[in-house]
C-alpha positions, -999 to +999 in steps of 0.1 A: +119+707-090+113+736-120+083+732-143+082+748-176+052+728-194+028+712-179+001+689-189-033+695-167-062+669-172-099+686-154-122+667-147-156+680-133-179+672-112-221+667-118-218+701-138-239+710-168-203+731-176-193+726-213-158+735-227-158+769-229-178+780-195-155+755-181-120+778-199-141+810-186-146+797-152-105+790-151-100+822-167-113+842-143-096+818-107-067+832-132-070+870-134-073+870-096-040+848-098-022+871-120-036+897-098-017+877-066+022+870-082+019+897-106+021+875-135+007+869-173-014+849-188-023+840-227-049+817-234-058+800-265-094+786-275-109+755-260-099+732-288-125+703-291-109+659-290-137+645-283-172+646-272-174+673-244-135+662-243-114+699-248-083+712-248-065+746-241-030+761-245-016+783-213+014+812-215+017+823-185+052+851-169+066+863-141+087+883-133+119+856-137+096+826-144+076+811-172+054+779-179+031+767-206+003+743-199-020+728-216-058+727-199-073+696-212-114+693-198-129+664-197-166+662-187-203+647-193-224+679-190-235+667-219-254+635-200-267+657-175-287+681-196-303+657-206-311+644-169-320+680-167-346+676-198-363+643-186-398+656-175-409+662-138-424+637-127-391+611-141-368+634-123-386+636-092-393+595-093-361+588-102-346+605-075-364+593-045-356+564-060-316+570-057-326+583-021-344+549-010-318+530-024-292+547-008-310+543+027-320+504+020-285+495+013-267+509+043-251+537+028-259+561+049-250+550+080-212+545+058-216+583+048-226+591+090-199+574+107-175+593+075-186+625+078-216+639+095-220+674+074-219+648+042-252+638+056-268+675+061-263+676+022-279+640+013-307+641+034-323+674+030-332+676-006-352+644+004-364+660+030-380+683+008-390+659-013-413+637+016-425+672+027-441+682-016-453+645-013-472+644+016-488+682+011-497+671-023-516+635-006-530+654+013-552+681-005-556+652-031-575+632-002-587+661+022-623+650+014-618+613+025-599+627+057-631+649+063-656+628+056-668+641+023-682+628-006-649+612-024-668+632-054-648+661-044-616+642-056-626+655-091-610+689-078-592+678-052-566+660-069-558+684-098-555+710-074-530+687-048-505+683-082-506+719-094-494+726-059-471+696-057-454+717-095-459+750-076-433+741-051-414+720-076-406+751-091-404+777-057-388+768-035-380+742-048-363+758-083-343+783-060-330+755-040-318+737-065-340+708-060-347+690-090-308+697-096-298+675-071-323+650-077-308+639-110-272+644-095-283+616-073-304+596-100-271+600-120-252+586-095-269+556-087-268+547-127-236+548-121-230+524-092-254+503-114-246+500-151-277+515-160-267+546-184-248+531-212-235+568-222-217+571-188-199+541-195-184+552-229-176+581-214-155+562-193-135+546-220-134+579-235-118+592-208-094+567-208-081+565-244-078+602-243-055+603-209-038+578-221-027+595-257-023+623-237+004+610-219+023+588-246+026+618-269+031+654-237+067+664-236+054+681-204+072+682-172+047+670-150+009+660-151-020+676-130-050+653-127-076+674-107-110+660-101-132+684-080-167+673-061-177+641-085-156+648-109-134+629-090-146+592-096-140+597-132-108+607-124-096+576-107-118+555-129-093+569-158-061+563-137-070+533-134-079+522-168-044+533-182-026+516-155-044+484-166-035+490-206-001+502-199+009+512-170+050+524-182+022+555-191+022+567-153+059+557-148+074+580-179+071+615-153+054+630-123+012+622-123-002+637-095-040+636-083-057+661-074-089+662-052-106+684-041-142+691-022-142+646-033-175+625-031-156+601-044-171+580-010-203+587-017-204+561-047-174+542-035-196+530-003-219+514-020-218+479-015-229+477-056-195+495-064-170+474-064-156+483-097-149+519-085-131+503-054-112+490-072-098+512-091-089+534-058-070+503-047-051+503-080-044+543-078-032+540-043-015+503-040-003+500-074+009+533-097+031+564-088+002+587-089+006+611-061-026+614-040-034+651-020-072+656-008-081+691-002-108+693+024-126+722+044-151+722+074-171+747+055-179+726+027-204+706+033-209+688-004-180+663+005-164+641+026-145+669+053-119+647+074-120+614+056-089+599+046-109+575+014-077+546+013-089+540+050-126+544+047-125+518+018-103+496+040-076+503+018-035+506+020-018+520+002+018+526-010+019+557+000-001+579+028-023+601+008-017+636+014-044+644+026-047+688+033-078+706+054-080+738+045-101+775+052-112+787+026-111+830+046-070+822+042-075+821+009-107+841-007-113+884+005-137+883+030-167+895+004-160+870-019-163+844+012-198+861+030-210+856-008-208+822-008-215+816+028-252+826+014-253+791-011-235+760-004-231+758-039-211+788-037-189+773-008-185+740-028-165+756-061-147+780-042-119+750-043-117+762-079-116+801-072-084+816-078-068+823-043-068+864-038-043+858-005-017+839-006-015+806+009-008+770+005-041+760-018-038+778-045-056+765-077-031+787-102-003+782-089-009+745-089-020+746-129+004+776-144+025+784-115+067+766-116+068+749-095+062+712-090+028+698-076+044+675-054+070+706-041+036+724-032+014+698-012+044+687+001+079+709+008+054+739+014+022+729+027+025+751+053+036+786+035+024+802+003+048+792-025+080+812-027+077+843-044+090+878-031+068+907-032+073+911-075+065+875-081+095+863-084+114+830-078+130+834-041+150+806-043+158+780-073+139+756-083 
């Protein structure tokens, strides 16, 4: 199926990127797409359409094809900024509470059964938290352990608090320690419904998505959920289905789940609402759900099938593709990413530098339908020749 107009709705995960920053990141990926496929791209500004919701128009021309893409950014960076603005003690305490909640509810063991790599990502910030706590307590109570007078606590406790604060800054900040504690605190708030702002944003996402589906004249709709962004993406699709299912039947709608952290929340016993949303998308809607996973990224559930993991029998099997970043990106970019697990996780959103089946630029602004790319061409790059010309009638 040839695509001349496409609607793309992009849900970001736990990121502090506002719409203009997302625009800049995508245009960097688009530059890779242009270089790889000899295409030209023109992009307009991000036009605000709601709180942390905006859209831009992208026009792309290749050797013998053209596409128009409306790229919509749905995010919650303003809400996540509020988590980061809290004081150190609050960020530390809420992060530890989230950790204990995952352990005491048995959610961690569900993580472990599904993807042990994700457990490494889950454990290390809390291991560091425990280390900082032990060091702080040990310094503060050192006089008692050594048999000295309790009067020495007058100077060891301030020293302990200062040491703990220093450890939070270095190596804590260097290792995104506070950021990760905020990530888990926000996830816990989402699970338990403690943050009204997240619930309000969910309603806004569903309303905006319904309006886009109602008014678009695009040939296809692609909904992208990266990392924890898969959660609001699934919620929005399910909410639209509940309110007006015909909107999801009018034209092909696909969900691209890249490096998905959906199970990070869906495995929790209190996340019954999210599991029901997943069931609706898998069983009731005609949405094509495509998962992309890679072994080198620990911030997602590699080798998982979300439907199977949650005991859901989908209308049709989810399309699950396992990719290798070293077959997508240059050796230089891949080597840089291997030094930082966040950079590795973000490679899902970087433009492909090598022709291969996973190409975020081709999905967003190429001339082929997403369903064709992930099914018909699942083992090869898009059928464009060396000059970027479509090699067969689409």
